[in-house]
N, C-alpha and C positions, 0 to 999 in steps of 0.2 A: 706469749713471748714478749710482746710489747710492754706488758705490765712488769715482767721480770727484768726488763731492760734497765730499770732503775736500781736493781740490786747492787751492781758494782759501785754505786755512789758511796756506799758505806765503807768501801775499801779504797778510798782515793789515794792513800799513801802507797798501798801495794800496787795500784794501777800505775802510779807515776814511776815507781821503781821498775815495773814491767816495761813501760814505754822506753826507758833509758837503756834497756838491755840489748843484747845482740840482735840485729835486724834479721839475721838468718833464722834464729829460733822463733822470732815473733811472726815472720811472714814468709817463711820458706824461700829466703833468698831474694825477695822483692824489696827494693829500696824505696821507702816512702818518707817524704819530708816530715819531720817531727811536728812542726807547727801546723802543717796541713792536717795531719792525723788528729791532733788535739782539737782543732777547730771543727772538723767533721764530727768527731765523737761528741763534743759538747753541743753542737747544733742538733744532733739526733736526740740527745737526752732532753734538750729543751722542747723539741717537738713532741716527745713522748709525755712530757709533763704538762705542757700548755693546753688549756681548754680550747675546744673548737671555737667557742664564743663565751663571753662572760656568763657564768652560771651553769654551763654545760658540764655535767659530771660523768656522762656516759661515754663521750668521745673526746680523745685528744686530737690534735691536728694530724699527727702521724697515724694514729689508729684509724681515723676517718679516711685518710688518703689510701691506706692499704685496703680497707674494705671496699672503697669505691673502685679501685683498680681490679679487685677480685671480682666484683659484679660485672665489670666490663669484659673480663676474660670469659667468665662463665656464660654470658649471653651473646658473645661475639659482636660487641659493638664496634663500629668502625672508629678510626681516630677522629674523623670529622664530627661524628655524632657525640663523641666524648668531649671534644672541644666545645660544642654547642651546649652540652649539659653544664660544663663548668662555667660558661658565660652566664647561663640562666641562674645557677646557684649564687654566683657572685652578685648578680643584679638583684635577686630576691632577698639575699641576706648580706647586706653591705657590711655588717659587723664581722663577717668571716673573710673579708677580702685579703687580710694578712695571713690567713691560715689555709685558704683554699687556693690551689695553684690556678694560674690563668690559662694553661694549655696542657695538652697531653705531654708535650715535650718537657715542660717544667716538672710535671708529675713524675715522669721517668727519671729525670735528673735527681730528684729528691730520693727516689727509691734506690737509685744506683749506689748511693752512699751506704745503704744497708747491705750491699753485696749482691743485689738482685740483677745487676747488669750482666753484659757479656762482652767478650772481646771478638772483634772481627779480624780474620786472618785471610788474606788473599791466597788463592791457590792457582796452580797451573791449569790451563784448559784441559790438559790430558793427564791430570793427576800425578805429575812427575814430582813436584816439590811444593812446599808451602813457602810463601814469601814471609818468612818468620825468622827472627834472630839474625844469623849471619847472611840470610838471603832477603832480608826485609827491604833493602834498597835496590834490589835488582829490577830491571825493567823488562828483561827477557828471561825465560826459563833456562837454567844452567844445564839442563839435560837435553831438551828437544829444541830449544831456541825460540819457542813460541812467545809472542808478545804478552806481557802481563795484562794489558788493558785492551779493550775494544773501544774504538772511538765512535761516539755518537756525533755524526757530522751535522745533524740539525741543531744541536745545542752546544757542540764543541766540548762535551764532557768526556772524560775518560772513565770507563766502567770496567771493573775487574770481571774476567770471565767467570770465575767462581769465588765464592766467599764462604769460608768456614766460620761458623759461630761457636765460640768456645766459652762455656759457662764455668768460671773458676770453681774448683771443688773445695779449696781450703776454707773460705768464709762460710760455706754452707755447712761444713762439718762443725765449725765453731759455733754456728747458730743452734745446733742441736743441744748445746749445753747452756745456752743463755736462759732457757726456761727450766725451772726446777722440775716440772713434770717430764720434760724431754730428757733432762739429765738423768732422772731416775729410770726412765725407759731404756736408756743406753746401757744400763747395768742389769737389765732384766735377765739376760741370758745366764748371768752368774748368780744373782741374788734371789730370784724368784722362780727360776725354771726348775721343774721337778725332773730329776734324772731317772731314766728307766733304761733297762737293757734291751728291750725288744720293741719299743714304740718310738717312732720318729715324729715328734711333735714340733720340732724346731730345727733349723740347720745346725745348731750346736749339738744335737744328738747324732749327727752324721759322723761316720768314720773319718771323713776328710777333715772336718773341723778338729776332731780330737787328735788326729795325726799332726796337724799343723801346730796345735798347742804343745804337743810333746817335742816337736822339732825346734820351736822358738819359745821357750818358757819365759824369757824376759818380756816378750810381746804379750803373752797370755797372762802375765802376772797382774796387769791392770785391766779390769773389765771394760774400762772406758775406751780402750783402743778399738778402732772401728774395723770390722770385717765387711768387705764389700763384695757384691756380685755385679757383673756387667752383662747387659743385654743390648742387642742391636739387631735391627732388621730394617728392610726398606718398606716404604709405603708411598702411596700416591696422595699428595696433599690436596689435590684438586677434586678428589672424590668422583672422578669420571674415568671409566675404563677406556674410553676412546682417546684420552690424553695420556701419552706415554711419558711418564716422569717417575723417578724413583729417588726419594730423599731418605737419608739414613740417620735417624737419631741414635745416639749412644747414651744409654741410661745406666745409672749406678743405683744399687739398692743397699742400704745399710742393714745388715743382718743382726745387729745388736738388739734391735727393737723386738718387742713381743710379736708372735706370729700373726696376731690380728692387726698389726700396724706395719710390719716391715714389707708387706706386699700390697699396701694401699697406694693408690696413685699419688696421694698427697705427700708421701714420703719418698717418692722416686726423685732422683737427682738427674736432670737433663745435663749431661756433660758436654756433648758435642752435637751439632746439627750439620751433617755432611750434605752438601748440595748435590743436586742431580745435574743433568736429566737422566743419567744412567747410573747403575750401580757402580761403586768404586772398585768392586772385585778385590783382587789381591792388593791393589794399591790403597786399601783402607788403612794400612799401617802408616802411610804418609799422613793421613788425617788424624791418626791416633797419637801423634807425637806430643802435642801439648798435654794430653791427659796422662800419657806414660811418664812424662817428666814430673808432673805433679805427684803421681803415685810413687815414683822413685824418691822424691824429696820427702814425702810423708813417711816412707818406710825407713829412710836413712836418718833424717834430721828431726822429723816431727814438726809440730807447730805449737807454740805457746797458746793455751786456751784457758778461758775463765770458766770454772765450774760453779754455777749458781747454787747447786745443792750443798756444796761444802764451803762456798765462799772463798775458794783458793784457786790459784793457777796451777796447771799441770801441763806436761808435755804430751800432746796427743799424737799418736801414730796410727797409720792405717795400712791395710793389706788387702789386696784383691785375691779372693779365694778361688773363684770360678766364674765361668761365663754361662749365659743362658741364650740359646739361639736354635734355630732350625738347622737342618743338615746343610743346605747351601751356604748359609751364613757361617756355619762352623768352618767350612773350607776357607772362607775369606779371612776369618779371625785367626785361625790356627796355621794357615799356610799349607795344610794338607789338601791335596786334590781330592775332591769328593766326586770325581767323574772318572770313568775308565775302569780298567780291570782291577786296579788297586784302590777303589773308592772307599773301602771299609777301613776306618782308622783303627779298628781292633785287630783285624787280620793282618793288615799291612802287606808285607811281602809274602806271608804264608796264606795266600788267598785260595779261594775255591770258586773263582768266577770263570766263565767261559762264554763264547759268543754263540747265539742262536739266531740264524737268519738276520744277521746284521745288528742284533741287539745283544746287550751284555746281560747275562743272567747270573745271579748270585745264589749258589746252592751250598751244600755242605753244612746245613744247619744241625745235622745229627752229630757233628763233631763235638758239640758241647754236652752230649749225653755221656753217662758213665760208660766205661769200656765194655762192661758186660750187659749193657741194656739190650733188650730184645729187638728194638727198632734199628739198631746198628746193623743187624744181620738181615733185615728185611730188604728185599729187592723191589718193593712196590713203589718206591719214591723215584728213583732214577735208574733202576735196573742194576745197581751196584751195591756191594757191601761196604759200609763205611768203616775204615780202619784208621783214619787219621786221628791224631790227638787234637784236642782243642788248642787254639792259638795261645801263645804265651802272652799274658797281660803285662805290658810295659809299665814299670813303676820308677824309672830313673836309674835302676841298678844295672850294672854291666853283667851281661850273661856270657 
C-alpha cells in the first residue's frame, strides 16, 4: 500500500479538483482545513518517497516506521522499551536522525496522519450517555446526574470514569483502494467469483446477499461498494480468570474480499473498544452511536475515494448486512431478551417453553417436522402428540 501511495501523484490536477469539491462528499460531513489537509498529504508522500538514509533502496522513512511499529505490536513491547530502541537506533545511525522518530509518541503522531489513530469519547459511569456532540461539554450525566470525572486527590487530575475508543471507519475503507491489489480484491465477489446454485463458497452466494442486491440495485451496480459484517463479544484483557473485567470490542468485516482474505485478522476493522469492568448489556446501543452515524452517512452520502486500479475517484458507499455473535450478545445487539419464557427469537410469542422445578425448558422441536411425520404422533418424547404448526418466520412483511 505504501508503494501504491505514490500513484495519485500522476493525477495531481484531478486531486486538486477533488480537494476543492464539497466537504460532505469528501469526508462524510467532517470539516477539515484545506491547507492542513494539503500539508499532511504532501508530508506523507515525501515520507513514502524519502530514503531511510542516503543509498537505502529497501526502506523509505514511512515504510520503516510502519514495519517497526508492526514488530512492536506483534511482540508486545512496552512503550518504554520502544523509546529505548529508538534512542539506540538514532545513536547508532546518526544519518537517520531526521527519518527515525525520537519517541513512541512522535511515531504515533506520524502514523495518525495515515488514519491509524482513534478518537476518545468519555462515557457516563453507568452507561447512560456519551459525552459527545451536544453532550460534549457536560460535567454531569444528563440522565442520572453522576459526575463526568473522578478526581485523583494525590495529583489533582480529573479522570473520566469510562472512555470509549472509536476508530474511524471512513479512512480505513478508503485505504482498501489505495493499493492496486486491494482494489482488485474489493471487486472479487463480482469479477472472479464462480456462481453456483447449491454451493456456498462466499457470503455473496447467500440468499441474504442476493435479496439485498435485488432490493437496492443502485448500490449493487458498483462492485466496489462495501458489504460489512459486525461482530462483538466481551473478553478479559488481563488473561486472569480471578480478575472480573469485561471489555467489548466491536469489529467490522469487509465481505467484498475473497473468502481466504475476508476472514483473516489482518482485514478485521476494530471500530469500537467499549470499556468495562462490566458488560454494557442493553446499553451497548449508547456506545454504538459513533459507528451507527458513520454507517448512516456511508449509506446516504458515501465518501469520495481514489481507486488506484482505475486511477479515478468514485463515490464509495457501504452497508451493514448482518451481525455475528453468540446468543447472549445477540440479545444485547438486537434488543430481544434472550432470557425467560420468550427467549427464542424465532418462536417469539408462539413459544413452547414451560417451567420444570424452577428452570425454563424449551420443547416443541417436533413442530418443525412435516405434518405427516411419524415422530409427530409419537408419545415417547413428552407424552403428547405434537399438532402445532412451525412458527412463522418473520421477514418484515405484515401478516
